[in-house]
C-alpha positions as CSV (number, residue, x, y, z in Angstrom):
1,M,8.9,18.6,4.5
2,K,11.5,19.6,1.7
3,Y,9.4,21.9,0.0
4,L,7.9,23.6,2.6
5,R,11.3,24.1,4.3
6,Y,12.9,25.4,0.6
7,I,10.3,27.7,0.2
8,L,10.5,29.1,3.6
9,N,14.2,29.1,4.0
10,D,16.0,29.9,0.8
11,S,14.5,33.3,0.4
12,L,16.3,36.9,0.1
13,R,16.4,39.1,2.6
14,P,15.1,42.9,2.4
15,E,18.1,44.2,3.8
16,Q,20.1,42.7,0.8
17,L,18.0,44.7,-1.9
18,I,18.2,48.1,-0.4
19,S,20.8,49.8,-1.8
20,D,23.5,51.9,0.4
21,R,24.0,54.7,-1.4
22,P,22.0,57.9,0.0
23,Y,20.3,59.2,-3.5
24,L,19.3,55.8,-4.6
25,R,17.9,54.5,-1.2
26,E,14.5,55.8,-2.0
27,V,14.5,55.1,-5.5
28,T,15.3,51.3,-4.4
29,I,12.7,51.4,-1.6
30,I,9.8,52.5,-4.2
31,A,11.0,50.1,-6.4
32,V,11.0,47.2,-3.8
33,I,7.7,47.6,-2.2
34,P,5.3,46.5,-5.3
35,A,7.8,43.6,-6.3
36,S,7.7,42.3,-2.9
37,F,3.6,42.3,-3.0
38,V,4.2,40.6,-6.1
39,A,6.1,37.8,-4.5
40,L,4.2,37.8,-1.3
41,V,1.4,36.9,-3.8
42,I,3.5,34.2,-5.2
43,L,4.8,32.9,-2.0
44,A,1.5,32.3,-0.5
45,W,0.2,30.6,-4.0
46,L,3.4,28.2,-3.8
47,I,3.4,27.3,0.0
48,P,0.2,25.0,0.1
49,G,1.1,23.5,-3.4
50,A,4.4,22.9,-1.8
51,G,2.2,21.2,1.6
52,L,0.4,19.3,-0.7
53,M,3.5,17.6,-2.0
54,D,5.0,16.9,0.9
55,M,1.9,15.6,2.1
56,G,1.9,13.5,-0.7
57,R,5.6,12.0,-0.2
58,L,4.7,11.4,3.8
59,I,1.6,9.5,2.6
60,K,3.8,7.4,0.1
61,L,6.2,7.1,2.5
62,R,3.7,5.0,5.2
63,V,2.3,3.1,2.3
64,L,5.8,1.8,1.6
65,Q,6.5,1.3,5.6
66,H,3.3,-0.6,5.5
67,Q,3.7,-2.7,2.5
68,I,7.3,-3.7,3.9
69,R,5.7,-4.5,7.1
70,Q,3.4,-6.7,6.1
71,R,5.7,-8.7,3.9
72,R,7.6,-9.2,6.5
73,R,5.1,-10.6,8.2
74,G,3.8,-12.6,5.1
75,Y,7.5,-14.1,5.1
76,A,7.2,-15.1,8.9
77,R,3.5,-16.9,8.6
78,C,5.6,-19.2,5.4
79,V,8.2,-19.7,7.5
80,L,6.1,-21.2,10.5
81,A,3.9,-23.2,7.7
82,S,6.9,-24.6,6.4
83,L,8.3,-25.6,9.8
84,G,5.1,-27.2,10.5
85,H,4.1,-24.8,13.4
86,P,0.4,-23.1,13.8
87,I,0.3,-19.7,12.5
88,T,-0.5,-17.7,15.4
89,K,0.1,-14.5,16.0
90,I,2.5,-14.8,19.0
91,G,4.5,-16.5,16.7
92,V,4.9,-14.2,13.7
93,S,5.8,-11.6,16.6
94,M,8.5,-13.8,18.3
95,L,9.6,-14.7,14.5
96,L,9.7,-11.4,13.8
97,A,11.2,-10.0,16.9
98,A,14.1,-12.6,16.6
């Protein structure tokens, strides 16, 4: 979950935004509250998109892995046929295990 992890882990801490000076502390807090609300709305909008992108990447990976397995099985069937052996499920699995 590359994109979702990036959004959730690389965010700012609220303590970093609040000033240490006594007279600026209240002003900073008043300014940070609306900005944090806007940030939460944007974050709530981005998280489903990141989840969808991650799911798309995961599905693509699974399809590619399935194609690789099918190609290896097809190659094993061709090897068995070229050697003149009957093409059986056990024969293909034994050839793939070797």
